[in-house]
N, CA, C, O and the ligand as a Tripos MOL2 file, in Angstrom:
@<TRIPOS>MOLECULE
protein
  249   247    63     0     0
PROTEIN
NO_CHARGES

@<TRIPOS>ATOM
      1 N           0.8450   -1.2020    0.0000 N.3       1 MET1
      2 CA          0.0000    0.0000    0.0000 C.3       1 MET1
      3 C           0.8810    1.2540    0.0000 C.2       1 MET1
      4 O           0.7140    2.1560   -0.8210 O.2       1 MET1
      5 N           1.8290    1.2790    0.9560 N.am      2 ALA2
      6 CA          2.7340    2.4230    1.0320 C.3       2 ALA2
      7 C           3.5070    2.5630   -0.2690 C.2       2 ALA2
      8 O           3.8060    3.6670   -0.7250 O.2       2 ALA2
      9 N           3.8210    1.4070   -0.8570 N.am      3 LYS3
     10 CA          4.5900    1.4370   -2.0870 C.3       3 LYS3
     11 C           3.7820    2.0930   -3.2070 C.2       3 LYS3
     12 O           4.3200    2.8530   -4.0120 O.2       3 LYS3
     13 N           2.5040    1.7920   -3.2450 N.am      4 ALA4
     14 CA          1.6570    2.3460   -4.3020 C.3       4 ALA4
     15 C           1.6100    3.8700   -4.2160 C.2       4 ALA4
     16 O           1.7050    4.5560   -5.2340 O.2       4 ALA4
     17 N           1.4630    4.3980   -2.9940 N.am      5 SER5
     18 CA          1.3740    5.8550   -2.8680 C.3       5 SER5
     19 C           2.7300    6.4840   -3.1600 C.2       5 SER5
     20 O           2.8050    7.6090   -3.6530 O.2       5 SER5
     21 N           3.7910    5.7620   -2.8570 N.am      6 GLN6
     22 CA          5.1190    6.2920   -3.1780 C.3       6 GLN6
     23 C           5.2850    6.3590   -4.6920 C.2       6 GLN6
     24 O           5.8210    7.3320   -5.2240 O.2       6 GLN6
     25 N           4.8240    5.3250   -5.3750 N.am      7 GLN7
     26 CA          4.9290    5.3250   -6.8360 C.3       7 GLN7
     27 C           4.1340    6.4790   -7.4190 C.2       7 GLN7
     28 O           4.5400    7.0940   -8.4060 O.2       7 GLN7
     29 N           2.9820    6.7700   -6.7900 N.am      8 ARG8
     30 CA          2.1550    7.8550   -7.2960 C.3       8 ARG8
     31 C           2.8940    9.1870   -7.1320 C.2       8 ARG8
     32 O           2.8720   10.0380   -8.0220 O.2       8 ARG8
     33 N           3.5500    9.3490   -5.9690 N.am      9 ARG9
     34 CA          4.3170   10.5780   -5.7530 C.3       9 ARG9
     35 C           5.4520   10.7040   -6.7650 C.2       9 ARG9
     36 O           5.7080   11.7780   -7.3090 O.2       9 ARG9
     37 N           6.1220    9.5800   -7.0020 N.am     10 GLU10
     38 CA          7.2090    9.5880   -7.9810 C.3      10 GLU10
     39 C           6.6780   10.0080   -9.3410 C.2      10 GLU10
     40 O           7.3030   10.8120  -10.0330 O.2      10 GLU10
     41 N           5.5380    9.4740   -9.7230 N.am     11 ALA11
     42 CA          4.9500    9.7890  -11.0190 C.3      11 ALA11
     43 C           4.6040   11.2670  -11.0990 C.2      11 ALA11
     44 O           4.8010   11.9040  -12.1330 O.2      11 ALA11
     45 N           4.0870   11.8090   -9.9990 N.am     12 GLN12
     46 CA          3.7470   13.2310   -9.9880 C.3      12 GLN12
     47 C           4.9880   14.0900  -10.1390 C.2      12 GLN12
     48 O           4.9850   15.0950  -10.8500 O.2      12 GLN12
     49 N           6.0640   13.6710   -9.4490 N.am     13 ARG13
     50 CA          7.2990   14.4320   -9.5590 C.3      13 ARG13
     51 C           7.8380   14.3700  -10.9840 C.2      13 ARG13
     52 O           8.2800   15.3810  -11.5300 O.2      13 ARG13
     53 N           7.8010   13.1960  -11.5750 N.am     14 ALA14
     54 CA          8.2960   13.0380  -12.9540 C.3      14 ALA14
     55 C           7.4690   13.9060  -13.8990 C.2      14 ALA14
     56 O           8.0020   14.5170  -14.8250 O.2      14 ALA14
     57 N           6.1710   13.9510  -13.6550 N.am     15 ARG15
     58 CA          5.2720   14.7480  -14.4810 C.3      15 ARG15
     59 C           5.6340   16.2300  -14.3740 C.2      15 ARG15
     60 O           5.7010   16.9430  -15.3750 O.2      15 ARG15
     61 N           5.8620   16.6730  -13.1460 N.am     16 ALA16
     62 CA          6.2040   18.0760  -12.9160 C.3      16 ALA16
     63 C           7.5480   18.4050  -13.5660 C.2      16 ALA16
     64 O           7.7330   19.4830  -14.1310 O.2      16 ALA16
     65 N           8.4900   17.4460  -13.4740 N.am     17 ARG17
     66 CA          9.8050   17.6760  -14.0910 C.3      17 ARG17
     67 C           9.6660   17.8080  -15.6040 C.2      17 ARG17
     68 O          10.2760   18.6860  -16.2140 O.2      17 ARG17
     69 N           8.8660   16.9360  -16.2040 N.am     18 ARG18
     70 CA          8.6750   17.0110  -17.6580 C.3      18 ARG18
     71 C           8.0280   18.3320  -18.0430 C.2      18 ARG18
     72 O           8.3990   18.9470  -19.0420 O.2      18 ARG18
     73 N           7.0590   18.7630  -17.2440 N.am     19 ALA19
     74 CA          6.3720   20.0210  -17.5380 C.3      19 ALA19
     75 C           7.3520   21.1860  -17.4790 C.2      19 ALA19
     76 O           7.3340   22.0720  -18.3340 O.2      19 ALA19
     77 N           8.2030   21.1710  -16.4640 N.am     20 LEU20
     78 CA          9.1980   22.2390  -16.3350 C.3      20 LEU20
     79 C          10.1560   22.2200  -17.5190 C.2      20 LEU20
     80 O          10.5190   23.2660  -18.0560 O.2      20 LEU20
     81 N          10.5590   21.0190  -17.9160 N.am     21 LYS21
     82 CA         11.4760   20.8810  -19.0380 C.3      21 LYS21
     83 C          10.8350   21.4460  -20.3050 C.2      21 LYS21
     84 O          11.4760   22.1610  -21.0750 O.2      21 LYS21
     85 N           9.5680   21.1150  -20.5040 N.am     22 ARG22
     86 CA          8.8750   21.6280  -21.6920 C.3      22 ARG22
     87 C           8.8070   23.1470  -21.6560 C.2      22 ARG22
     88 O           8.9880   23.8120  -22.6760 O.2      22 ARG22
     89 N           8.5430   23.6890  -20.4670 N.am     23 LEU23
     90 CA          8.4780   25.1470  -20.3360 C.3      23 LEU23
     91 C           9.8230   25.7640  -20.7000 C.2      23 LEU23
     92 O           9.8900   26.7670  -21.4110 O.2      23 LEU23
     93 N          10.9060   25.1390  -20.1930 N.am     24 GLU24
     94 CA         12.2540   25.6510  -20.4720 C.3      24 GLU24
     95 C          12.5500   25.5830  -21.9590 C.2      24 GLU24
     96 O          13.2290   26.4540  -22.5030 O.2      24 GLU24
     97 N          12.0430   24.5530  -22.6130 N.am     25 GLU25
     98 CA         12.3140   24.3810  -24.0370 C.3      25 GLU25
     99 C          11.3230   25.1520  -24.9000 C.2      25 GLU25
    100 O          11.3690   25.0900  -26.1290 O.2      25 GLU25
    101 N          10.4430   25.8670  -24.2490 N.am     26 GLY26
    102 CA          9.5000   26.6940  -24.9940 C.3      26 GLY26
    103 C           8.3130   25.9260  -25.5400 C.2      26 GLY26
    104 O           7.5910   26.4170  -26.4080 O.2      26 GLY26
    105 N           8.1110   24.7050  -25.0240 N.am     27 GLU27
    106 CA          6.9950   23.9010  -25.5110 C.3      27 GLU27
    107 C           5.8940   23.8010  -24.4700 C.2      27 GLU27
    108 O           4.9620   23.0080  -24.6060 O.2      27 GLU27
    109 N           6.0130   24.6130  -23.4320 N.am     28 GLY28
    110 CA          5.0410   24.5410  -22.3570 C.3      28 GLY28
    111 C           3.6370   24.8490  -22.8490 C.2      28 GLY28
    112 O           3.4440   25.6820  -23.7340 O.2      28 GLY28
    113 N           2.6690   24.1740  -22.2690 N.am     29 GLY29
    114 CA          1.2950   24.5090  -22.5550 C.3      29 GLY29
    115 C           0.7020   23.8200  -23.7600 C.2      29 GLY29
    116 O          -0.3870   24.1730  -24.2120 O.2      29 GLY29
    117 N           1.4400   22.8000  -24.3040 N.am     30 LEU30
    118 CA          0.8390   22.0420  -25.4010 C.3      30 LEU30
    119 C           0.3690   20.6940  -24.8810 C.2      30 LEU30
    120 O           1.0850   19.9940  -24.1640 O.2      30 LEU30
    121 N          -0.8570   20.3520  -25.2640 N.am     31 CYS31
    122 CA         -1.4420   19.0820  -24.8520 C.3      31 CYS31
    123 C          -0.6530   17.9340  -25.4820 C.2      31 CYS31
    124 O          -0.3810   17.9600  -26.6820 O.2      31 CYS31
    125 N          -0.2810   16.9160  -24.6790 N.am     32 ILE32
    126 CA          0.5120   15.8130  -25.2160 C.3      32 ILE32
    127 C          -0.3390   14.8890  -26.0820 C.2      32 ILE32
    128 O           0.1980   14.0710  -26.8290 O.2      32 ILE32
    129 N          -1.6610   15.0130  -25.9900 N.am     33 ASP33
    130 CA         -2.5200   14.1510  -26.7960 C.3      33 ASP33
    131 C          -2.8680   14.7930  -28.1300 C.2      33 ASP33
    132 O          -2.6640   14.1880  -29.1830 O.2      33 ASP33
    133 N          -3.3910   16.0130  -28.0940 N.am     34 CYS34
    134 CA         -3.8640   16.6320  -29.3340 C.3      34 CYS34
    135 C          -2.9700   17.7840  -29.7910 C.2      34 CYS34
    136 O          -3.1990   18.3720  -30.8480 O.2      34 CYS34
    137 N          -1.9400   18.1080  -28.9820 N.am     35 LEU35
    138 CA         -0.9700   19.1560  -29.3200 C.3      35 LEU35
    139 C          -1.6020   20.5290  -29.4640 C.2      35 LEU35
    140 O          -1.0170   21.4370  -30.0550 O.2      35 LEU35
    141 N          -2.8080   20.6730  -28.9150 N.am     36 GLU36
    142 CA         -3.4190   21.9960  -28.8550 C.3      36 GLU36
    143 C          -2.8800   22.7140  -27.6190 C.2      36 GLU36
    144 O          -2.5100   22.0660  -26.6400 O.2      36 GLU36
    145 N          -2.8340   24.0420  -27.6560 N.am     37 PRO37
    146 CA         -2.3840   24.7760  -26.4690 C.3      37 PRO37
    147 C          -3.3180   24.5180  -25.2850 C.2      37 PRO37
    148 O          -4.5390   24.4710  -25.4340 O.2      37 PRO37
    149 N          -2.7160   24.3530  -24.1130 N.am     38 ILE38
    150 CA         -3.5030   24.1840  -22.8930 C.3      38 ILE38
    151 C          -3.8480   25.5710  -22.3640 C.2      38 ILE38
    152 O          -3.0050   26.4660  -22.3320 O.2      38 ILE38
    153 N          -5.0930   25.7300  -21.9550 N.am     39 ALA39
    154 CA         -5.5450   27.0330  -21.4660 C.3      39 ALA39
    155 C          -4.6620   27.5180  -20.3300 C.2      39 ALA39
    156 O          -4.3110   26.7530  -19.4320 O.2      39 ALA39
    157 N          -4.3060   28.8020  -20.3770 N.am     40 LYS40
    158 CA         -3.4530   29.3780  -19.3490 C.3      40 LYS40
    159 C          -4.0750   29.2230  -17.9670 C.2      40 LYS40
    160 O          -3.3800   28.9560  -16.9870 O.2      40 LYS40
    161 N          -5.3830   29.3910  -17.9000 N.am     41 SER41
    162 CA         -6.0550   29.2900  -16.6060 C.3      41 SER41
    163 C          -5.8530   27.8920  -16.0210 C.2      41 SER41
    164 O          -5.7380   27.7250  -14.8070 O.2      41 SER41
    165 N          -5.8130   26.8930  -16.9040 N.am     42 ARG42
    166 CA         -5.6000   25.5210  -16.4480 C.3      42 ARG42
    167 C          -4.1660   25.3510  -15.9370 C.2      42 ARG42
    168 O          -3.9420   24.6990  -14.9170 O.2      42 ARG42
    169 N          -3.2150   25.9280  -16.6350 N.am     43 LEU43
    170 CA         -1.8180   25.8020  -16.2200 C.3      43 LEU43
    171 C          -1.5550   26.5480  -14.9230 C.2      43 LEU43
    172 O          -0.6790   26.1770  -14.1410 O.2      43 LEU43
    173 N          -2.3350   27.6170  -14.7040 N.am     44 GLU44
    174 CA         -2.1490   28.3480  -13.4500 C.3      44 GLU44
    175 C          -2.6130   27.5010  -12.2730 C.2      44 GLU44
    176 O          -2.0360   27.5540  -11.1870 O.2      44 GLU44
    177 N          -3.6690   26.7150  -12.5060 N.am     45 VAL45
    178 CA         -4.1680   25.8360  -11.4500 C.3      45 VAL45
    179 C          -3.2310   24.6510  -11.2700 C.2      45 VAL45
    180 O          -2.9300   24.2650  -10.1400 O.2      45 VAL45
    181 N          -2.7610   24.0660  -12.3850 N.am     46 ASP46
    182 CA         -1.8980   22.8900  -12.3360 C.3      46 ASP46
    183 C          -0.7760   23.0430  -13.3570 C.2      46 ASP46
    184 O          -0.9220   22.6300  -14.5070 O.2      46 ASP46
    185 N           0.3480   23.6380  -12.9380 N.am     47 PRO47
    186 CA          1.4480   23.9080  -13.8780 C.3      47 PRO47
    187 C           1.9940   22.6470  -14.5270 C.2      47 PRO47
    188 O           2.6600   22.7280  -15.5590 O.2      47 PRO47
    189 N           1.7270   21.4860  -13.9470 N.am     48 SER48
    190 CA          2.2490   20.2490  -14.5120 C.3      48 SER48
    191 C           1.2520   19.5760  -15.4430 C.2      48 SER48
    192 O           1.4780   18.4520  -15.8900 O.2      48 SER48
    193 N           0.1410   20.2650  -15.7400 N.am     49 ALA49
    194 CA         -0.8660   19.6830  -16.6200 C.3      49 ALA49
    195 C          -0.2540   19.3600  -17.9740 C.2      49 ALA49
    196 O           0.4030   20.2050  -18.5810 O.2      49 ALA49
    197 N          -0.4680   18.1420  -18.4460 N.am     50 GLU50
    198 CA          0.0960   17.7230  -19.7310 C.3      50 GLU50
    199 C          -0.9550   17.6830  -20.8180 C.2      50 GLU50
    200 O          -0.6340   17.6060  -22.0040 O.2      50 GLU50
    201 N          -2.2190   17.7340  -20.4080 N.am     51 ARG51
    202 CA         -3.2960   17.6180  -21.3850 C.3      51 ARG51
    203 C          -4.2310   18.8130  -21.2980 C.2      51 ARG51
    204 O          -4.3730   19.4230  -20.2390 O.2      51 ARG51
    205 N          -4.8680   19.1460  -22.4170 N.am     52 CYS52
    206 CA         -5.8760   20.1900  -22.3990 C.3      52 CYS52
    207 C          -7.0930   19.6720  -21.6190 C.2      52 CYS52
    208 O          -7.1740   18.4910  -21.2790 O.2      52 CYS52
    209 N          -8.0140   20.5650  -21.3510 N.am     53 ILE53
    210 CA         -9.1640   20.1850  -20.5230 C.3      53 ILE53
    211 C          -9.9400   19.0330  -21.1510 C.2      53 ILE53
    212 O         -10.3350   18.0950  -20.4590 O.2      53 ILE53
    213 N         -10.1560   19.1050  -22.4620 N.am     54 ALA54
    214 CA        -10.9360   18.0750  -23.1460 C.3      54 ALA54
    215 C         -10.2640   16.7050  -23.0230 C.2      54 ALA54
    216 O         -10.9180   15.7110  -22.7070 O.2      54 ALA54
    217 N          -8.9400   16.6640  -23.2760 N.am     55 CYS55
    218 CA         -8.2240   15.3880  -23.2220 C.3      55 CYS55
    219 C          -8.1260   14.8890  -21.7800 C.2      55 CYS55
    220 O          -8.2110   13.6850  -21.5360 O.2      55 CYS55
    221 N          -7.9490   15.7950  -20.8330 N.am     56 ALA56
    222 CA         -7.8640   15.3860  -19.4300 C.3      56 ALA56
    223 C          -9.1780   14.7590  -18.9880 C.2      56 ALA56
    224 O          -9.1900   13.7690  -18.2570 O.2      56 ALA56
    225 N         -10.2790   15.3410  -19.4360 N.am     57 GLU57
    226 CA        -11.5830   14.7950  -19.0580 C.3      57 GLU57
    227 C         -11.7880   13.4230  -19.6940 C.2      57 GLU57
    228 O         -12.3180   12.5100  -19.0610 O.2      57 GLU57
    229 N         -11.3710   13.2880  -20.9310 N.am     58 ALA58
    230 CA        -11.4920   11.9980  -21.6220 C.3      58 ALA58
    231 C         -10.6630   10.9490  -20.9010 C.2      58 ALA58
    232 O         -11.0830    9.8020  -20.7500 O.2      58 ALA58
    233 N          -9.4560   11.3680  -20.4500 N.am     59 GLN59
    234 CA         -8.5560   10.4650  -19.7450 C.3      59 GLN59
    235 C          -9.1880    9.9870  -18.4410 C.2      59 GLN59
    236 O          -9.1320    8.8050  -18.1030 O.2      59 GLN59
    237 N          -9.7980   10.9430  -17.7060 N.am     60 GLU60
    238 CA        -10.3830   10.5980  -16.4170 C.3      60 GLU60
    239 C         -11.5630    9.6480  -16.5820 C.2      60 GLU60
    240 O         -11.7760    8.7470  -15.7710 O.2      60 GLU60
    241 N         -12.3220    9.8720  -17.6460 N.am     61 GLN61
    242 CA        -13.4900    9.0240  -17.8680 C.3      61 GLN61
    243 C         -13.0810    7.6540  -18.3670 C.2      61 GLN61
    244 O         -13.7190    6.6480  -18.0570 O.2      61 GLN61
    245 N         -11.9920    7.6260  -19.1550 N.am     62 GLY62
    246 CA        -11.5600    6.3670  -19.7330 C.3      62 GLY62
    247 C         -11.0350    5.4530  -18.6350 C.2      62 GLY62
    248 O         -10.6160    4.3290  -18.9140 O.2      62 GLY62
    249 ZN         -5.7960   17.7970  -25.8160 Zn       63 ZN63
@<TRIPOS>BOND
     1     1     2 1
     2     2     3 1
     3     3     4 2
     4     3     5 am
     5     5     6 1
     6     6     7 1
     7     7     8 2
     8     7     9 am
     9     9    10 1
    10    10    11 1
    11    11    12 2
    12    11    13 am
    13    13    14 1
    14    14    15 1
    15    15    16 2
    16    15    17 am
    17    17    18 1
    18    18    19 1
    19    19    20 2
    20    19    21 am
    21    21    22 1
    22    22    23 1
    23    23    24 2
    24    23    25 am
    25    25    26 1
    26    26    27 1
    27    27    28 2
    28    27    29 am
    29    29    30 1
    30    30    31 1
    31    31    32 2
    32    31    33 am
    33    33    34 1
    34    34    35 1
    35    35    36 2
    36    35    37 am
    37    37    38 1
    38    38    39 1
    39    39    40 2
    40    39    41 am
    41    41    42 1
    42    42    43 1
    43    43    44 2
    44    43    45 am
    45    45    46 1
    46    46    47 1
    47    47    48 2
    48    47    49 am
    49    49    50 1
    50    50    51 1
    51    51    52 2
    52    51    53 am
    53    53    54 1
    54    54    55 1
    55    55    56 2
    56    55    57 am
    57    57    58 1
    58    58    59 1
    59    59    60 2
    60    59    61 am
    61    61    62 1
    62    62    63 1
    63    63    64 2
    64    63    65 am
    65    65    66 1
    66    66    67 1
    67    67    68 2
    68    67    69 am
    69    69    70 1
    70    70    71 1
    71    71    72 2
    72    71    73 am
    73    73    74 1
    74    74    75 1
    75    75    76 2
    76    75    77 am
    77    77    78 1
    78    78    79 1
    79    79    80 2
    80    79    81 am
    81    81    82 1
    82    82    83 1
    83    83    84 2
    84    83    85 am
    85    85    86 1
    86    86    87 1
    87    87    88 2
    88    87    89 am
    89    89    90 1
    90    90    91 1
    91    91    92 2
    92    91    93 am
    93    93    94 1
    94    94    95 1
    95    95    96 2
    96    95    97 am
    97    97    98 1
    98    98    99 1
    99    99   100 2
   100    99   101 am
   101   101   102 1
   102   102   103 1
   103   103   104 2
   104   103   105 am
   105   105   106 1
   106   106   107 1
   107   107   108 2
   108   107   109 am
   109   109   110 1
   110   110   111 1
   111   111   112 2
   112   111   113 am
   113   113   114 1
   114   114   115 1
   115   115   116 2
   116   115   117 am
   117   117   118 1
   118   118   119 1
   119   119   120 2
   120   119   121 am
   121   121   122 1
   122   122   123 1
   123   123   124 2
   124   123   125 am
   125   125   126 1
   126   126   127 1
   127   127   128 2
   128   127   129 am
   129   129   130 1
   130   130   131 1
   131   131   132 2
   132   131   133 am
   133   133   134 1
   134   134   135 1
   135   135   136 2
   136   135   137 am
   137   137   138 1
   138   138   139 1
   139   139   140 2
   140   139   141 am
   141   141   142 1
   142   142   143 1
   143   143   144 2
   144   143   145 am
   145   145   146 1
   146   146   147 1
   147   147   148 2
   148   147   149 am
   149   149   150 1
   150   150   151 1
   151   151   152 2
   152   151   153 am
   153   153   154 1
   154   154   155 1
   155   155   156 2
   156   155   157 am
   157   157   158 1
   158   158   159 1
   159   159   160 2
   160   159   161 am
   161   161   162 1
   162   162   163 1
   163   163   164 2
   164   163   165 am
   165   165   166 1
   166   166   167 1
   167   167   168 2
   168   167   169 am
   169   169   170 1
   170   170   171 1
   171   171   172 2
   172   171   173 am
   173   173   174 1
   174   174   175 1
   175   175   176 2
   176   175   177 am
   177   177   178 1
   178   178   179 1
   179   179   180 2
   180   179   181 am
   181   181   182 1
   182   182   183 1
   183   183   184 2
   184   183   185 am
   185   185   186 1
   186   186   187 1
   187   187   188 2
   188   187   189 am
   189   189   190 1
   190   190   191 1
   191   191   192 2
   192   191   193 am
   193   193   194 1
   194   194   195 1
   195   195   196 2
   196   195   197 am
   197   197   198 1
   198   198   199 1
   199   199   200 2
   200   199   201 am
   201   201   202 1
   202   202   203 1
   203   203   204 2
   204   203   205 am
   205   205   206 1
   206   206   207 1
   207   207   208 2
   208   207   209 am
   209   209   210 1
   210   210   211 1
   211   211   212 2
   212   211   213 am
   213   213   214 1
   214   214   215 1
   215   215   216 2
   216   215   217 am
   217   217   218 1
   218   218   219 1
   219   219   220 2
   220   219   221 am
   221   221   222 1
   222   222   223 1
   223   223   224 2
   224   223   225 am
   225   225   226 1
   226   226   227 1
   227   227   228 2
   228   227   229 am
   229   229   230 1
   230   230   231 1
   231   231   232 2
   232   231   233 am
   233   233   234 1
   234   234   235 1
   235   235   236 2
   236   235   237 am
   237   237   238 1
   238   238   239 1
   239   239   240 2
   240   239   241 am
   241   241   242 1
   242   242   243 1
   243   243   244 2
   244   243   245 am
   245   245   246 1
   246   246   247 1
   247   247   248 2
@<TRIPOS>SUBSTRUCTURE
     1 MET1         2 RESIDUE 1 A MET
     2 ALA2         6 RESIDUE 1 A ALA
     3 LYS3        10 RESIDUE 1 A LYS
     4 ALA4        14 RESIDUE 1 A ALA
     5 SER5        18 RESIDUE 1 A SER
     6 GLN6        22 RESIDUE 1 A GLN
     7 GLN7        26 RESIDUE 1 A GLN
     8 ARG8        30 RESIDUE 1 A ARG
     9 ARG9        34 RESIDUE 1 A ARG
    10 GLU10       38 RESIDUE 1 A GLU
    11 ALA11       42 RESIDUE 1 A ALA
    12 GLN12       46 RESIDUE 1 A GLN
    13 ARG13       50 RESIDUE 1 A ARG
    14 ALA14       54 RESIDUE 1 A ALA
    15 ARG15       58 RESIDUE 1 A ARG
    16 ALA16       62 RESIDUE 1 A ALA
    17 ARG17       66 RESIDUE 1 A ARG
    18 ARG18       70 RESIDUE 1 A ARG
    19 ALA19       74 RESIDUE 1 A ALA
    20 LEU20       78 RESIDUE 1 A LEU
    21 LYS21       82 RESIDUE 1 A LYS
    22 ARG22       86 RESIDUE 1 A ARG
    23 LEU23       90 RESIDUE 1 A LEU
    24 GLU24       94 RESIDUE 1 A GLU
    25 GLU25       98 RESIDUE 1 A GLU
    26 GLY26      102 RESIDUE 1 A GLY
    27 GLU27      106 RESIDUE 1 A GLU
    28 GLY28      110 RESIDUE 1 A GLY
    29 GLY29      114 RESIDUE 1 A GLY
    30 LEU30      118 RESIDUE 1 A LEU
    31 CYS31      122 RESIDUE 1 A CYS
    32 ILE32      126 RESIDUE 1 A ILE
    33 ASP33      130 RESIDUE 1 A ASP
    34 CYS34      134 RESIDUE 1 A CYS
    35 LEU35      138 RESIDUE 1 A LEU
    36 GLU36      142 RESIDUE 1 A GLU
    37 PRO37      146 RESIDUE 1 A PRO
    38 ILE38      150 RESIDUE 1 A ILE
    39 ALA39      154 RESIDUE 1 A ALA
    40 LYS40      158 RESIDUE 1 A LYS
    41 SER41      162 RESIDUE 1 A SER
    42 ARG42      166 RESIDUE 1 A ARG
    43 LEU43      170 RESIDUE 1 A LEU
    44 GLU44      174 RESIDUE 1 A GLU
    45 VAL45      178 RESIDUE 1 A VAL
    46 ASP46      182 RESIDUE 1 A ASP
    47 PRO47      186 RESIDUE 1 A PRO
    48 SER48      190 RESIDUE 1 A SER
    49 ALA49      194 RESIDUE 1 A ALA
    50 GLU50      198 RESIDUE 1 A GLU
    51 ARG51      202 RESIDUE 1 A ARG
    52 CYS52      206 RESIDUE 1 A CYS
    53 ILE53      210 RESIDUE 1 A ILE
    54 ALA54      214 RESIDUE 1 A ALA
    55 CYS55      218 RESIDUE 1 A CYS
    56 ALA56      222 RESIDUE 1 A ALA
    57 GLU57      226 RESIDUE 1 A GLU
    58 ALA58      230 RESIDUE 1 A ALA
    59 GLN59      234 RESIDUE 1 A GLN
    60 GLU60      238 RESIDUE 1 A GLU
    61 GLN61      242 RESIDUE 1 A GLN
    62 GLY62      246 RESIDUE 1 A GLY
    63 ZN63       249 GROUP 0 **** ****
């Protein structure tokens, strides 16, 4: 159980690192699924967001 939550934290950190890297490379704010720009308001809430709102919702439902 503890291991599962640790893995989740690791995944979140990796996600945040990738997001920061993309920002540094000037690719920040593009959805990894549809490559559309992610709304700024969404990035302000979750700077590590990798998907636009539509794709994130599809992901959650899937
Ligand atoms: Zn998308």
